[in-house]
C-alpha positions as CSV (number, residue, x, y, z in Angstrom):
1,M,-6.7,-23.7,-14.8
2,P,-5.3,-20.8,-16.7
3,T,-3.8,-17.9,-14.9
4,T,-6.0,-14.8,-14.9
5,E,-5.0,-11.1,-14.8
6,W,-6.3,-11.1,-11.2
7,D,-3.8,-13.9,-10.3
8,S,-0.9,-12.4,-12.2
9,L,-1.5,-9.0,-10.3
10,S,-1.7,-10.9,-7.0
11,H,1.6,-12.6,-7.5
12,F,3.2,-9.3,-8.7
13,L,2.0,-7.5,-5.6
14,A,3.2,-10.5,-3.2
15,I,6.8,-10.1,-4.8
16,I,6.8,-6.3,-4.2
17,A,5.6,-6.8,-0.7
18,A,8.1,-9.6,-0.1
19,T,10.9,-7.3,-0.9
20,S,9.9,-5.3,2.2
21,L,11.1,-8.4,4.3
22,L,14.7,-8.3,2.8
23,E,17.2,-6.7,4.9
24,G,18.8,-3.7,3.0
25,E,16.1,-3.6,0.4
26,Q,13.4,-1.2,-0.1
27,P,10.2,-2.2,-1.7
28,Q,9.3,-0.5,-5.0
29,P,6.2,1.9,-5.1
30,V,3.1,0.5,-7.0
31,L,0.1,2.5,-8.0
32,L,-2.9,0.6,-9.2
33,V,-5.0,2.6,-11.7
34,G,-8.4,1.2,-12.9
35,P,-12.0,2.0,-13.1
36,P,-14.1,2.0,-9.9
37,A,-15.0,-1.6,-8.5
38,S,-12.3,-3.2,-10.4
39,G,-10.8,-4.8,-7.3
40,K,-7.8,-2.6,-6.8
41,S,-8.6,-2.0,-3.0
42,V,-9.3,-5.6,-2.5
43,Q,-5.8,-6.4,-3.8
44,V,-4.1,-3.8,-1.8
45,K,-5.9,-4.7,1.4
46,R,-4.6,-8.2,1.3
47,F,-1.4,-6.8,2.4
48,E,-2.5,-4.7,5.5
49,H,-1.4,-7.3,7.9
50,W,1.9,-8.0,6.2
51,P,4.8,-7.9,8.5
52,G,6.0,-4.2,8.8
53,A,2.9,-3.0,7.0
54,V,1.2,0.4,7.9
55,R,-2.3,0.9,6.4
56,F,-3.7,4.2,5.4
57,S,-7.2,5.1,3.9
58,D,-7.3,8.7,5.1
59,A,-4.6,10.8,6.5
60,T,-2.7,14.1,6.1
61,S,1.0,13.9,5.1
62,D,1.9,14.9,8.7
63,G,-0.5,12.2,10.0
64,I,1.2,9.6,7.7
65,R,4.7,10.5,9.1
66,E,3.6,10.5,12.7
67,L,2.0,6.9,12.1
68,V,5.0,5.6,10.4
69,A,7.3,7.0,13.2
70,Q,5.3,5.3,15.8
71,K,5.7,1.8,14.1
72,A,9.5,1.2,14.4
73,D,9.3,-1.9,11.9
74,A,7.4,0.0,9.2
75,R,8.6,-1.2,5.8
76,L,5.5,-1.2,3.7
77,M,2.8,1.4,3.3
78,V,-0.6,0.2,2.1
79,M,-2.9,3.0,0.9
80,D,-6.1,2.0,-0.6
81,E,-7.6,5.5,-1.0
82,F,-5.4,8.3,-2.6
83,Q,-8.3,10.7,-3.3
84,R,-8.9,11.3,0.4
85,I,-5.3,11.7,1.2
86,F,-4.5,14.2,-1.5
87,S,-7.9,16.1,-0.9
88,H,-6.4,17.4,2.3
89,T,-4.9,20.9,2.0
90,R,-2.2,22.2,4.2
91,E,-3.2,25.2,6.2
92,A,-0.8,28.1,6.2
């Protein structure tokens, strides 16, 4: 069975996520860009239960910092919805 783009993306994301398990290494950021309903969220959500993962779909930057601070082993941030996060404005 030939490898599909979906399979290639799955393997790529798994390699990036695996770097979060290596001591002394930091996972590289990855931003998936594509049309609606193309499977971006499905791919990303596969890693929400990864060791050290913290998942966000809606939070302010302060909220993200607080959630990460509460999880001592946080090494991988899984965000499936940037539009909501960046739509928050900081009050002066």
